[in-house]
PDB file of N, CA, C and O in Angstrom:
ATOM      1  N   MET A   1      20.919  31.259 -21.639  1.00  0.00           N
ATOM      2  CA  MET A   1      21.028  30.683 -20.211  1.00  0.00           C
ATOM      3  C   MET A   1      22.234  30.481 -19.350  1.00  0.00           C
ATOM      4  O   MET A   1      23.205  30.180 -20.044  1.00  0.00           O
ATOM      5  N   TYR A   2      22.497  30.545 -18.087  1.00  0.00           N
ATOM      6  CA  TYR A   2      23.575  31.012 -17.965  1.00  0.00           C
ATOM      7  C   TYR A   2      23.728  29.840 -16.612  1.00  0.00           C
ATOM      8  O   TYR A   2      23.063  29.929 -15.580  1.00  0.00           O
ATOM      9  N   ASP A   3      24.637  28.875 -16.860  1.00  0.00           N
ATOM     10  CA  ASP A   3      24.620  27.724 -15.617  1.00  0.00           C
ATOM     11  C   ASP A   3      25.669  28.735 -14.782  1.00  0.00           C
ATOM     12  O   ASP A   3      26.509  29.442 -15.337  1.00  0.00           O
ATOM     13  N   THR A   4      25.460  28.662 -13.412  1.00  0.00           N
ATOM     14  CA  THR A   4      26.066  29.377 -12.615  1.00  0.00           C
ATOM     15  C   THR A   4      27.592  27.853 -11.920  1.00  0.00           C
ATOM     16  O   THR A   4      28.687  28.011 -11.380  1.00  0.00           O
ATOM     17  N   VAL A   5      26.926  26.755 -12.281  1.00  0.00           N
ATOM     18  CA  VAL A   5      27.625  25.823 -11.995  1.00  0.00           C
ATOM     19  C   VAL A   5      29.018  25.734 -12.593  1.00  0.00           C
ATOM     20  O   VAL A   5      30.102  25.863 -12.024  1.00  0.00           O
ATOM     21  N   MET A   6      28.746  25.483 -13.869  1.00  0.00           N
ATOM     22  CA  MET A   6      29.677  25.233 -14.858  1.00  0.00           C
ATOM     23  C   MET A   6      30.690  26.592 -15.592  1.00  0.00           C
ATOM     24  O   MET A   6      31.770  26.385 -16.145  1.00  0.00           O
ATOM     25  N   GLY A   7      29.976  28.113 -15.420  1.00  0.00           N
ATOM     26  CA  GLY A   7      30.671  28.537 -15.743  1.00  0.00           C
ATOM     27  C   GLY A   7      30.464  28.913 -16.592  1.00  0.00           C
ATOM     28  O   GLY A   7      31.230  29.846 -16.831  1.00  0.00           O
ATOM     29  N   THR A   8      29.232  28.606 -17.943  1.00  0.00           N
ATOM     30  CA  THR A   8      29.416  28.409 -19.258  1.00  0.00           C
ATOM     31  C   THR A   8      27.723  29.450 -19.174  1.00  0.00           C
ATOM     32  O   THR A   8      27.043  29.875 -18.240  1.00  0.00           O
ATOM     33  N   SER A   9      27.634  29.497 -20.374  1.00  0.00           N
ATOM     34  CA  SER A   9      26.329  30.056 -21.137  1.00  0.00           C
ATOM     35  C   SER A   9      25.957  29.795 -22.718  1.00  0.00           C
ATOM     36  O   SER A   9      26.875  29.655 -23.526  1.00  0.00           O
ATOM     37  N   ARG A  10      24.452  29.727 -23.173  1.00  0.00           N
ATOM     38  CA  ARG A  10      24.170  29.610 -24.337  1.00  0.00           C
ATOM     39  C   ARG A  10      22.890  30.363 -24.251  1.00  0.00           C
ATOM     40  O   ARG A  10      22.042  30.730 -23.438  1.00  0.00           O
ATOM     41  N   ALA A  11      23.290  30.415 -25.903  1.00  0.00           N
ATOM     42  CA  ALA A  11      21.839  31.405 -26.622  1.00  0.00           C
ATOM     43  C   ALA A  11      20.452  30.397 -26.491  1.00  0.00           C
ATOM     44  O   ALA A  11      20.548  29.187 -26.283  1.00  0.00           O
ATOM     45  N   VAL A  12      19.378  30.991 -26.623  1.00  0.00           N
ATOM     46  CA  VAL A  12      18.440  29.737 -26.746  1.00  0.00           C
ATOM     47  C   VAL A  12      17.327  30.731 -27.401  1.00  0.00           C
ATOM     48  O   VAL A  12      16.580  31.540 -26.851  1.00  0.00           O
ATOM     49  N   THR A  13      17.537  30.266 -29.227  1.00  0.00           N
ATOM     50  CA  THR A  13      16.853  30.928 -30.133  1.00  0.00           C
ATOM     51  C   THR A  13      15.969  29.925 -30.954  1.00  0.00           C
ATOM     52  O   THR A  13      15.952  29.124 -31.888  1.00  0.00           O
ATOM     53  N   ASP A  14      15.236  30.536 -29.943  1.00  0.00           N
ATOM     54  CA  ASP A  14      13.242  30.195 -31.040  1.00  0.00           C
ATOM     55  C   ASP A  14      12.147  30.765 -30.990  1.00  0.00           C
ATOM     56  O   ASP A  14      11.605  31.401 -30.086  1.00  0.00           O
ATOM     57  N   GLU A  15      11.716  30.414 -32.399  1.00  0.00           N
ATOM     58  CA  GLU A  15      10.357  31.007 -32.558  1.00  0.00           C
ATOM     59  C   GLU A  15       9.465  31.282 -31.712  1.00  0.00           C
ATOM     60  O   GLU A  15       8.704  32.244 -31.808  1.00  0.00           O
ATOM     61  N   ASN A  16       9.480  29.923 -30.207  1.00  0.00           N
ATOM     62  CA  ASN A  16       8.416  30.088 -29.099  1.00  0.00           C
ATOM     63  C   ASN A  16       8.500  30.527 -28.415  1.00  0.00           C
ATOM     64  O   ASN A  16       7.555  30.660 -27.637  1.00  0.00           O
ATOM     65  N   ILE A  17       9.706  31.078 -28.199  1.00  0.00           N
ATOM     66  CA  ILE A  17       9.847  32.112 -26.800  1.00  0.00           C
ATOM     67  C   ILE A  17      10.233  33.355 -27.636  1.00  0.00           C
ATOM     68  O   ILE A  17      11.185  33.191 -28.399  1.00  0.00           O
ATOM     69  N   GLN A  18       9.617  34.631 -27.613  1.00  0.00           N
ATOM     70  CA  GLN A  18       9.141  35.613 -27.717  1.00  0.00           C
ATOM     71  C   GLN A  18       8.755  36.283 -26.809  1.00  0.00           C
ATOM     72  O   GLN A  18       7.779  35.991 -26.117  1.00  0.00           O
ATOM     73  N   GLU A  19       9.624  37.521 -26.637  1.00  0.00           N
ATOM     74  CA  GLU A  19       9.774  38.196 -25.015  1.00  0.00           C
ATOM     75  C   GLU A  19       9.895  37.143 -23.526  1.00  0.00           C
ATOM     76  O   GLU A  19       9.134  37.131 -22.559  1.00  0.00           O
ATOM     77  N   PRO A  20      11.055  36.365 -23.761  1.00  0.00           N
ATOM     78  CA  PRO A  20      10.913  36.098 -22.527  1.00  0.00           C
ATOM     79  C   PRO A  20      10.614  36.412 -20.998  1.00  0.00           C
ATOM     80  O   PRO A  20      11.275  37.322 -20.498  1.00  0.00           O
ATOM     81  N   ARG A  21       9.750  35.797 -20.260  1.00  0.00           N
ATOM     82  CA  ARG A  21       9.675  36.715 -18.777  1.00  0.00           C
ATOM     83  C   ARG A  21      10.014  35.735 -17.397  1.00  0.00           C
ATOM     84  O   ARG A  21      10.893  34.910 -17.145  1.00  0.00           O
ATOM     85  N   GLY A  22       9.193  36.116 -16.875  1.00  0.00           N
ATOM     86  CA  GLY A  22       9.293  34.547 -15.989  1.00  0.00           C
ATOM     87  C   GLY A  22       9.658  33.575 -16.488  1.00  0.00           C
ATOM     88  O   GLY A  22       9.499  33.127 -17.623  1.00  0.00           O
ATOM     89  N   CYS A  23      10.525  32.967 -15.025  1.00  0.00           N
ATOM     90  CA  CYS A  23      11.137  31.502 -15.484  1.00  0.00           C
ATOM     91  C   CYS A  23      10.955  30.600 -13.984  1.00  0.00           C
ATOM     92  O   CYS A  23      10.869  31.220 -12.924  1.00  0.00           O
ATOM     93  N   CYS A  24      10.915  29.301 -14.014  1.00  0.00           N
ATOM     94  CA  CYS A  24      11.474  28.986 -12.628  1.00  0.00           C
ATOM     95  C   CYS A  24      11.707  27.744 -13.016  1.00  0.00           C
ATOM     96  O   CYS A  24      11.216  27.469 -14.111  1.00  0.00           O
ATOM     97  N   VAL A  25      12.643  26.401 -12.163  1.00  0.00           N
ATOM     98  CA  VAL A  25      12.823  25.512 -12.015  1.00  0.00           C
ATOM     99  C   VAL A  25      11.574  24.667 -12.820  1.00  0.00           C
ATOM    100  O   VAL A  25      10.590  25.360 -13.077  1.00  0.00           O
ATOM    101  N   GLY A  26      11.528  23.479 -13.169  1.00  0.00           N
ATOM    102  CA  GLY A  26      10.582  22.555 -13.655  1.00  0.00           C
ATOM    103  C   GLY A  26      10.707  21.133 -12.967  1.00  0.00           C
ATOM    104  O   GLY A  26      11.624  20.879 -12.186  1.00  0.00           O
ATOM    105  N   PRO A  27       9.789  20.288 -13.289  1.00  0.00           N
ATOM    106  CA  PRO A  27      10.538  19.351 -13.069  1.00  0.00           C
ATOM    107  C   PRO A  27      11.060  18.355 -13.399  1.00  0.00           C
ATOM    108  O   PRO A  27      10.636  17.999 -14.499  1.00  0.00           O
ATOM    109  N   GLY A  28      12.018  17.498 -12.866  1.00  0.00           N
ATOM    110  CA  GLY A  28      13.376  16.501 -13.388  1.00  0.00           C
ATOM    111  C   GLY A  28      14.129  17.840 -13.888  1.00  0.00           C
ATOM    112  O   GLY A  28      14.557  17.720 -15.036  1.00  0.00           O
ATOM    113  N   ASP A  29      14.358  18.955 -13.346  1.00  0.00           N
ATOM    114  CA  ASP A  29      15.487  19.929 -13.328  1.00  0.00           C
ATOM    115  C   ASP A  29      15.271  20.251 -15.125  1.00  0.00           C
ATOM    116  O   ASP A  29      16.028  19.956 -16.051  1.00  0.00           O
ATOM    117  N   THR A  30      14.290  20.773 -15.139  1.00  0.00           N
ATOM    118  CA  THR A  30      14.527  21.558 -16.418  1.00  0.00           C
ATOM    119  C   THR A  30      13.559  23.144 -15.980  1.00  0.00           C
ATOM    120  O   THR A  30      13.078  23.494 -14.903  1.00  0.00           O
ATOM    121  N   VAL A  31      13.563  23.520 -16.735  1.00  0.00           N
ATOM    122  CA  VAL A  31      13.098  25.178 -16.962  1.00  0.00           C
ATOM    123  C   VAL A  31      11.666  25.465 -17.298  1.00  0.00           C
ATOM    124  O   VAL A  31      11.411  24.692 -18.222  1.00  0.00           O
ATOM    125  N   LEU A  32      10.573  26.195 -17.020  1.00  0.00           N
ATOM    126  CA  LEU A  32       9.655  26.805 -17.743  1.00  0.00           C
ATOM    127  C   LEU A  32       9.702  28.059 -17.548  1.00  0.00           C
ATOM    128  O   LEU A  32      10.058  28.664 -16.537  1.00  0.00           O
ATOM    129  N   VAL A  33       9.177  28.617 -18.959  1.00  0.00           N
ATOM    130  CA  VAL A  33       9.959  30.003 -19.502  1.00  0.00           C
ATOM    131  C   VAL A  33       8.328  30.730 -20.020  1.00  0.00           C
ATOM    132  O   VAL A  33       7.630  30.233 -20.904  1.00  0.00           O
ATOM    133  N   CYS A  34       8.063  31.668 -19.433  1.00  0.00           N
ATOM    134  CA  CYS A  34       6.899  32.215 -20.077  1.00  0.00           C
ATOM    135  C   CYS A  34       7.345  33.177 -21.363  1.00  0.00           C
ATOM    136  O   CYS A  34       8.264  33.990 -21.273  1.00  0.00           O
ATOM    137  N   SER A  35       6.549  32.964 -22.591  1.00  0.00           N
ATOM    138  CA  SER A  35       6.804  33.508 -23.777  1.00  0.00           C
ATOM    139  C   SER A  35       5.368  34.459 -23.724  1.00  0.00           C
ATOM    140  O   SER A  35       4.150  34.288 -23.752  1.00  0.00           O
ATOM    141  N   LYS A  36       6.442  35.663 -23.620  1.00  0.00           N
ATOM    142  CA  LYS A  36       5.080  36.874 -23.131  1.00  0.00           C
ATOM    143  C   LYS A  36       4.131  37.123 -25.004  1.00  0.00           C
ATOM    144  O   LYS A  36       2.912  36.971 -25.077  1.00  0.00           O
ATOM    145  N   ASN A  37       4.901  37.457 -26.140  1.00  0.00           N
ATOM    146  CA  ASN A  37       3.960  37.209 -27.184  1.00  0.00           C
ATOM    147  C   ASN A  37       3.600  36.336 -27.905  1.00  0.00           C
ATOM    148  O   ASN A  37       3.367  36.480 -29.105  1.00  0.00           O
ATOM    149  N   GLU A  38       3.481  35.061 -27.123  1.00  0.00           N
ATOM    150  CA  GLU A  38       3.258  33.819 -27.739  1.00  0.00           C
ATOM    151  C   GLU A  38       2.147  33.104 -26.881  1.00  0.00           C
ATOM    152  O   GLU A  38       1.535  32.098 -27.241  1.00  0.00           O
ATOM    153  N   ASP A  39       1.957  33.869 -25.525  1.00  0.00           N
ATOM    154  CA  ASP A  39       0.788  33.619 -24.966  1.00  0.00           C
ATOM    155  C   ASP A  39       1.201  32.061 -24.441  1.00  0.00           C
ATOM    156  O   ASP A  39       0.521  31.116 -24.838  1.00  0.00           O
ATOM    157  N   SER A  40       2.171  31.871 -23.669  1.00  0.00           N
ATOM    158  CA  SER A  40       2.298  29.666 -23.762  1.00  0.00           C
ATOM    159  C   SER A  40       3.288  30.121 -22.804  1.00  0.00           C
ATOM    160  O   SER A  40       3.735  31.257 -22.651  1.00  0.00           O
ATOM    161  N   ILE A  41       3.621  28.793 -22.038  1.00  0.00           N
ATOM    162  CA  ILE A  41       5.134  28.233 -21.516  1.00  0.00           C
ATOM    163  C   ILE A  41       5.972  27.597 -22.316  1.00  0.00           C
ATOM    164  O   ILE A  41       5.340  26.842 -23.055  1.00  0.00           O
ATOM    165  N   VAL A  42       7.256  27.561 -22.524  1.00  0.00           N
ATOM    166  CA  VAL A  42       7.685  26.742 -23.058  1.00  0.00           C
ATOM    167  C   VAL A  42       8.898  26.358 -21.842  1.00  0.00           C
ATOM    168  O   VAL A  42       9.549  27.059 -21.067  1.00  0.00           O
ATOM    169  N   HIS A  43       8.817  24.516 -22.175  1.00  0.00           N
ATOM    170  CA  HIS A  43       9.763  23.994 -21.079  1.00  0.00           C
ATOM    171  C   HIS A  43      10.872  23.486 -21.648  1.00  0.00           C
ATOM    172  O   HIS A  43      10.831  22.531 -22.425  1.00  0.00           O
ATOM    173  N   LEU A  44      11.978  24.109 -21.291  1.00  0.00           N
ATOM    174  CA  LEU A  44      13.359  23.421 -21.794  1.00  0.00           C
ATOM    175  C   LEU A  44      13.910  22.503 -20.974  1.00  0.00           C
ATOM    176  O   LEU A  44      13.271  22.124 -19.992  1.00  0.00           O
ATOM    177  N   THR A  45      15.244  21.977 -21.261  1.00  0.00           N
ATOM    178  CA  THR A  45      16.248  21.301 -20.259  1.00  0.00           C
ATOM    179  C   THR A  45      17.353  22.087 -20.194  1.00  0.00           C
ATOM    180  O   THR A  45      17.608  22.838 -21.136  1.00  0.00           O
ATOM    181  N   VAL A  46      18.272  22.019 -18.929  1.00  0.00           N
ATOM    182  CA  VAL A  46      19.194  23.070 -18.884  1.00  0.00           C
ATOM    183  C   VAL A  46      20.118  23.579 -19.829  1.00  0.00           C
ATOM    184  O   VAL A  46      20.655  24.687 -19.820  1.00  0.00           O
ATOM    185  N   ASN A  47      20.268  22.513 -20.771  1.00  0.00           N
ATOM    186  CA  ASN A  47      20.758  23.085 -21.811  1.00  0.00           C
ATOM    187  C   ASN A  47      20.086  23.116 -22.537  1.00  0.00           C
ATOM    188  O   ASN A  47      20.099  22.172 -23.327  1.00  0.00           O
ATOM    189  N   GLY A  48      18.961  24.338 -22.756  1.00  0.00           N
ATOM    190  CA  GLY A  48      18.444  25.129 -23.669  1.00  0.00           C
ATOM    191  C   GLY A  48      17.828  24.712 -24.521  1.00  0.00           C
ATOM    192  O   GLY A  48      17.328  25.521 -25.302  1.00  0.00           O
ATOM    193  N   GLU A  49      17.561  22.944 -24.764  1.00  0.00           N
ATOM    194  CA  GLU A  49      17.014  22.505 -26.163  1.00  0.00           C
ATOM    195  C   GLU A  49      15.365  22.609 -25.220  1.00  0.00           C
ATOM    196  O   GLU A  49      15.263  22.524 -23.996  1.00  0.00           O
ATOM    197  N   ILE A  50      14.188  22.817 -26.231  1.00  0.00           N
ATOM    198  CA  ILE A  50      13.187  22.573 -25.817  1.00  0.00           C
ATOM    199  C   ILE A  50      12.078  21.101 -25.907  1.00  0.00           C
ATOM    200  O   ILE A  50      11.745  20.268 -26.750  1.00  0.00           O
ATOM    201  N   ILE A  51      11.869  21.340 -24.839  1.00  0.00           N
ATOM    202  CA  ILE A  51      10.933  19.964 -24.501  1.00  0.00           C
ATOM    203  C   ILE A  51       9.282  20.030 -25.063  1.00  0.00           C
ATOM    204  O   ILE A  51       8.628  19.052 -25.426  1.00  0.00           O
ATOM    205  N   GLY A  52       8.780  21.555 -25.022  1.00  0.00           N
ATOM    206  CA  GLY A  52       7.482  21.685 -25.402  1.00  0.00           C
ATOM    207  C   GLY A  52       6.998  23.084 -25.177  1.00  0.00           C
ATOM    208  O   GLY A  52       7.785  23.849 -24.620  1.00  0.00           O
ATOM    209  N   THR A  53       6.005  23.461 -25.472  1.00  0.00           N
ATOM    210  CA  THR A  53       5.567  24.415 -25.905  1.00  0.00           C
ATOM    211  C   THR A  53       3.684  24.402 -25.875  1.00  0.00           C
ATOM    212  O   THR A  53       2.954  24.127 -26.828  1.00  0.00           O
ATOM    213  N   TYR A  54       3.221  24.828 -24.334  1.00  0.00           N
ATOM    214  CA  TYR A  54       2.134  24.745 -24.080  1.00  0.00           C
ATOM    215  C   TYR A  54       1.377  26.317 -24.066  1.00  0.00           C
ATOM    216  O   TYR A  54       1.570  27.128 -23.160  1.00  0.00           O
ATOM    217  N   PRO A  55       0.584  26.539 -25.122  1.00  0.00           N
ATOM    218  CA  PRO A  55      -0.380  27.609 -25.485  1.00  0.00           C
ATOM    219  C   PRO A  55      -1.080  27.907 -23.286  1.00  0.00           C
ATOM    220  O   PRO A  55      -1.126  27.056 -22.398  1.00  0.00           O
ATOM    221  N   VAL A  56      -1.338  28.908 -23.244  1.00  0.00           N
ATOM    222  CA  VAL A  56      -2.083  29.269 -22.239  1.00  0.00           C
ATOM    223  C   VAL A  56      -3.090  30.308 -22.173  1.00  0.00           C
ATOM    224  O   VAL A  56      -2.686  31.440 -22.437  1.00  0.00           O
ATOM    225  N   ASP A  57      -4.653  30.134 -21.796  1.00  0.00           N
ATOM    226  CA  ASP A  57      -5.638  31.241 -21.779  1.00  0.00           C
ATOM    227  C   ASP A  57      -5.329  32.316 -20.658  1.00  0.00           C
ATOM    228  O   ASP A  57      -5.872  32.377 -19.554  1.00  0.00           O
ATOM    229  N   MET A  58      -4.154  33.313 -21.262  1.00  0.00           N
ATOM    230  CA  MET A  58      -3.885  34.488 -20.370  1.00  0.00           C
ATOM    231  C   MET A  58      -2.845  34.829 -21.545  1.00  0.00           C
ATOM    232  O   MET A  58      -2.161  33.951 -22.072  1.00  0.00           O
ATOM    233  N   ARG A  59      -2.777  36.411 -21.969  1.00  0.00           N
ATOM    234  CA  ARG A  59      -2.245  37.266 -22.748  1.00  0.00           C
ATOM    235  C   ARG A  59      -1.367  37.631 -21.705  1.00  0.00           C
ATOM    236  O   ARG A  59      -1.535  37.656 -20.485  1.00  0.00           O
ATOM    237  N   TYR A  60      -0.459  37.892 -22.373  1.00  0.00           N
ATOM    238  CA  TYR A  60       1.070  38.295 -21.893  1.00  0.00           C
ATOM    239  C   TYR A  60       1.040  37.391 -20.370  1.00  0.00           C
ATOM    240  O   TYR A  60       0.550  38.127 -19.513  1.00  0.00           O
ATOM    241  N   PRO A  61       1.389  36.128 -19.833  1.00  0.00           N
ATOM    242  CA  PRO A  61       1.648  35.479 -19.275  1.00  0.00           C
ATOM    243  C   PRO A  61       3.224  36.247 -18.923  1.00  0.00           C
ATOM    244  O   PRO A  61       4.028  36.411 -19.841  1.00  0.00           O
ATOM    245  N   GLY A  62       3.635  36.810 -17.079  1.00  0.00           N
ATOM    246  CA  GLY A  62       4.744  37.093 -17.309  1.00  0.00           C
ATOM    247  C   GLY A  62       5.637  36.754 -16.190  1.00  0.00           C
ATOM    248  O   GLY A  62       6.728  37.271 -15.945  1.00  0.00           O
ATOM    249  N   SER A  63       4.878  35.572 -15.371  1.00  0.00           N
ATOM    250  CA  SER A  63       5.702  35.336 -13.780  1.00  0.00           C
ATOM    251  C   SER A  63       5.021  33.916 -13.776  1.00  0.00           C
ATOM    252  O   SER A  63       3.974  33.600 -14.342  1.00  0.00           O
ATOM    253  N   ILE A  64       5.777  33.202 -13.078  1.00  0.00           N
ATOM    254  CA  ILE A  64       5.215  31.600 -13.085  1.00  0.00           C
ATOM    255  C   ILE A  64       5.957  31.060 -11.791  1.00  0.00           C
ATOM    256  O   ILE A  64       6.804  31.754 -11.230  1.00  0.00           O
ATOM    257  N   CYS A  65       5.649  29.946 -11.392  1.00  0.00           N
ATOM    258  CA  CYS A  65       5.842  29.028  -9.885  1.00  0.00           C
ATOM    259  C   CYS A  65       5.258  27.974  -9.863  1.00  0.00           C
ATOM    260  O   CYS A  65       4.060  27.712  -9.971  1.00  0.00           O
ATOM    261  N   LEU A  66       6.779  26.898  -9.614  1.00  0.00           N
ATOM    262  CA  LEU A  66       6.074  25.363  -9.147  1.00  0.00           C
ATOM    263  C   LEU A  66       6.114  25.278  -8.076  1.00  0.00           C
ATOM    264  O   LEU A  66       6.904  25.945  -7.408  1.00  0.00           O
ATOM    265  N   SER A  67       5.116  24.273  -7.469  1.00  0.00           N
ATOM    266  CA  SER A  67       5.349  23.715  -6.217  1.00  0.00           C
ATOM    267  C   SER A  67       6.293  22.488  -5.859  1.00  0.00           C
ATOM    268  O   SER A  67       6.460  21.490  -6.560  1.00  0.00           O
ATOM    269  N   LYS A  68       7.072  22.853  -4.217  1.00  0.00           N
ATOM    270  CA  LYS A  68       7.995  22.222  -4.485  1.00  0.00           C
ATOM    271  C   LYS A  68       7.901  20.182  -5.006  1.00  0.00           C
ATOM    272  O   LYS A  68       8.711  19.341  -5.397  1.00  0.00           O
ATOM    273  N   ASP A  69       6.509  20.219  -4.709  1.00  0.00           N
ATOM    274  CA  ASP A  69       5.926  18.647  -5.013  1.00  0.00           C
ATOM    275  C   ASP A  69       5.876  18.257  -6.464  1.00  0.00           C
ATOM    276  O   ASP A  69       6.093  17.100  -6.824  1.00  0.00           O
ATOM    277  N   CYS A  70       5.454  19.681  -7.675  1.00  0.00           N
ATOM    278  CA  CYS A  70       5.908  19.661  -8.543  1.00  0.00           C
ATOM    279  C   CYS A  70       4.277  19.288  -9.086  1.00  0.00           C
ATOM    280  O   CYS A  70       4.034  18.675 -10.126  1.00  0.00           O
ATOM    281  N   ILE A  71       3.343  19.764  -8.209  1.00  0.00           N
ATOM    282  CA  ILE A  71       1.672  18.878  -8.398  1.00  0.00           C
ATOM    283  C   ILE A  71       1.147  20.252  -8.857  1.00  0.00           C
ATOM    284  O   ILE A  71       0.158  19.978  -9.538  1.00  0.00           O
ATOM    285  N   ARG A  72       1.273  21.351  -8.838  1.00  0.00           N
ATOM    286  CA  ARG A  72       1.279  22.351  -8.899  1.00  0.00           C
ATOM    287  C   ARG A  72       1.674  23.748  -9.278  1.00  0.00           C
ATOM    288  O   ARG A  72       2.419  24.453  -8.597  1.00  0.00           O
ATOM    289  N   LEU A  73       0.849  24.267 -10.978  1.00  0.00           N
ATOM    290  CA  LEU A  73       1.757  25.399 -11.622  1.00  0.00           C
ATOM    291  C   LEU A  73       0.896  26.797 -11.276  1.00  0.00           C
ATOM    292  O   LEU A  73      -0.326  26.901 -11.381  1.00  0.00           O
ATOM    293  N   VAL A  74       1.708  27.717 -10.894  1.00  0.00           N
ATOM    294  CA  VAL A  74       1.021  28.710 -10.550  1.00  0.00           C
ATOM    295  C   VAL A  74       1.404  30.192 -11.995  1.00  0.00           C
ATOM    296  O   VAL A  74       2.544  30.542 -12.301  1.00  0.00           O
ATOM    297  N   MET A  75       0.533  30.582 -12.408  1.00  0.00           N
ATOM    298  CA  MET A  75       1.190  31.680 -13.515  1.00  0.00           C
ATOM    299  C   MET A  75       0.395  32.873 -13.426  1.00  0.00           C
ATOM    300  O   MET A  75      -0.804  32.686 -13.218  1.00  0.00           O
ATOM    301  N   SER A  76       0.865  34.260 -13.555  1.00  0.00           N
ATOM    302  CA  SER A  76       0.058  35.323 -13.754  1.00  0.00           C
ATOM    303  C   SER A  76       0.974  35.587 -15.021  1.00  0.00           C
ATOM    304  O   SER A  76       1.915  35.133 -15.672  1.00  0.00           O
ATOM    305  N   ASN A  77      -0.465  37.232 -14.879  1.00  0.00           N
ATOM    306  CA  ASN A  77      -0.282  38.083 -16.476  1.00  0.00           C
ATOM    307  C   ASN A  77      -0.145  39.766 -15.983  1.00  0.00           C
ATOM    308  O   ASN A  77       0.442  40.168 -14.979  1.00  0.00           O
ATOM    309  N   ASN A  78      -0.591  40.273 -16.612  1.00  0.00           N
ATOM    310  CA  ASN A  78      -0.026  41.895 -16.135  1.00  0.00           C
ATOM    311  C   ASN A  78      -0.416  42.750 -17.384  1.00  0.00           C
ATOM    312  O   ASN A  78       0.479  43.456 -17.849  1.00  0.00           O
ATOM    313  N   VAL A  79      -1.573  42.770 -17.950  1.00  0.00           N
ATOM    314  CA  VAL A  79      -2.661  43.356 -18.537  1.00  0.00           C
ATOM    315  C   VAL A  79      -3.624  44.223 -18.027  1.00  0.00           C
ATOM    316  O   VAL A  79      -4.568  43.884 -17.313  1.00  0.00           O
ATOM    317  N   LYS A  80      -3.299  45.630 -18.504  1.00  0.00           N
ATOM    318  CA  LYS A  80      -4.272  46.301 -17.848  1.00  0.00           C
ATOM    319  C   LYS A  80      -5.767  45.834 -18.204  1.00  0.00           C
ATOM    320  O   LYS A  80      -6.253  45.132 -19.090  1.00  0.00           O
ATOM    321  N   GLY A  81      -6.091  46.291 -17.499  1.00  0.00           N
ATOM    322  CA  GLY A  81      -8.188  45.806 -17.220  1.00  0.00           C
ATOM    323  C   GLY A  81      -8.785  43.848 -17.221  1.00  0.00           C
ATOM    324  O   GLY A  81      -9.767  43.196 -16.869  1.00  0.00           O
ATOM    325  N   ILE A  82      -7.515  43.634 -17.822  1.00  0.00           N
ATOM    326  CA  ILE A  82      -7.569  42.091 -17.532  1.00  0.00           C
ATOM    327  C   ILE A  82      -6.530  40.481 -16.758  1.00  0.00           C
ATOM    328  O   ILE A  82      -6.355  39.290 -17.017  1.00  0.00           O
ATOM    329  N   ASN A  83      -6.212  41.261 -15.980  1.00  0.00           N
ATOM    330  CA  ASN A  83      -5.438  40.976 -14.959  1.00  0.00           C
ATOM    331  C   ASN A  83      -5.708  39.507 -14.893  1.00  0.00           C
ATOM    332  O   ASN A  83      -6.864  39.504 -15.317  1.00  0.00           O
ATOM    333  N   LYS A  84      -5.385  38.099 -14.617  1.00  0.00           N
ATOM    334  CA  LYS A  84      -5.497  36.880 -14.718  1.00  0.00           C
ATOM    335  C   LYS A  84      -4.336  36.240 -13.890  1.00  0.00           C
ATOM    336  O   LYS A  84      -3.210  36.737 -13.918  1.00  0.00           O
ATOM    337  N   LEU A  85      -4.708  34.835 -12.958  1.00  0.00           N
ATOM    338  CA  LEU A  85      -4.235  34.531 -12.018  1.00  0.00           C
ATOM    339  C   LEU A  85      -4.170  32.776 -12.395  1.00  0.00           C
ATOM    340  O   LEU A  85      -5.215  32.204 -12.084  1.00  0.00           O
ATOM    341  N   HIS A  86      -3.500  32.215 -12.779  1.00  0.00           N
ATOM    342  CA  HIS A  86      -4.181  30.555 -13.014  1.00  0.00           C
ATOM    343  C   HIS A  86      -3.674  29.693 -11.848  1.00  0.00           C
ATOM    344  O   HIS A  86      -2.889  30.211 -11.054  1.00  0.00           O
ATOM    345  N   LEU A  87      -4.102  28.287 -11.667  1.00  0.00           N
ATOM    346  CA  LEU A  87      -3.868  27.663 -10.828  1.00  0.00           C
ATOM    347  C   LEU A  87      -3.483  26.128 -11.827  1.00  0.00           C
ATOM    348  O   LEU A  87      -4.234  25.184 -11.582  1.00  0.00           O
ATOM    349  N   TYR A  88      -2.934  26.004 -12.359  1.00  0.00           N
ATOM    350  CA  TYR A  88      -2.749  24.403 -12.942  1.00  0.00           C
ATOM    351  C   TYR A  88      -2.911  23.025 -11.861  1.00  0.00           C
ATOM    352  O   TYR A  88      -2.931  23.400 -10.689  1.00  0.00           O
ATOM    353  N   LYS A  89      -3.004  21.855 -11.992  1.00  0.00           N
ATOM    354  CA  LYS A  89      -3.016  20.839 -11.227  1.00  0.00           C
ATOM    355  C   LYS A  89      -2.248  20.088 -12.446  1.00  0.00           C
ATOM    356  O   LYS A  89      -2.773  20.190 -13.554  1.00  0.00           O
ATOM    357  N   ILE A  90      -0.912  19.257 -12.316  1.00  0.00           N
ATOM    358  CA  ILE A  90      -0.074  18.977 -13.079  1.00  0.00           C
ATOM    359  C   ILE A  90      -0.011  17.150 -12.661  1.00  0.00           C
ATOM    360  O   ILE A  90       0.775  16.408 -13.250  1.00  0.00           O
TER     361      ILE A  90
END
């Protein structure tokens, strides 16, 4: 993770993050990352510490977005023949 404010970077290594794809800002200054090979969302602090891992019902999630009010989460994948778009209320 690269902190553009402080100009620092930190490697995040964890078995829950396998081929990270899309990411977005999460609630409370956190980060949400699609873990493609684990079919899950990984929730991180801005320092790269894992808060939680959440499995999703789709193969190879790749894009993720959180609404400004942090009420809705949208994610999609890109698998030939079985593309999905999920909308979650959180």
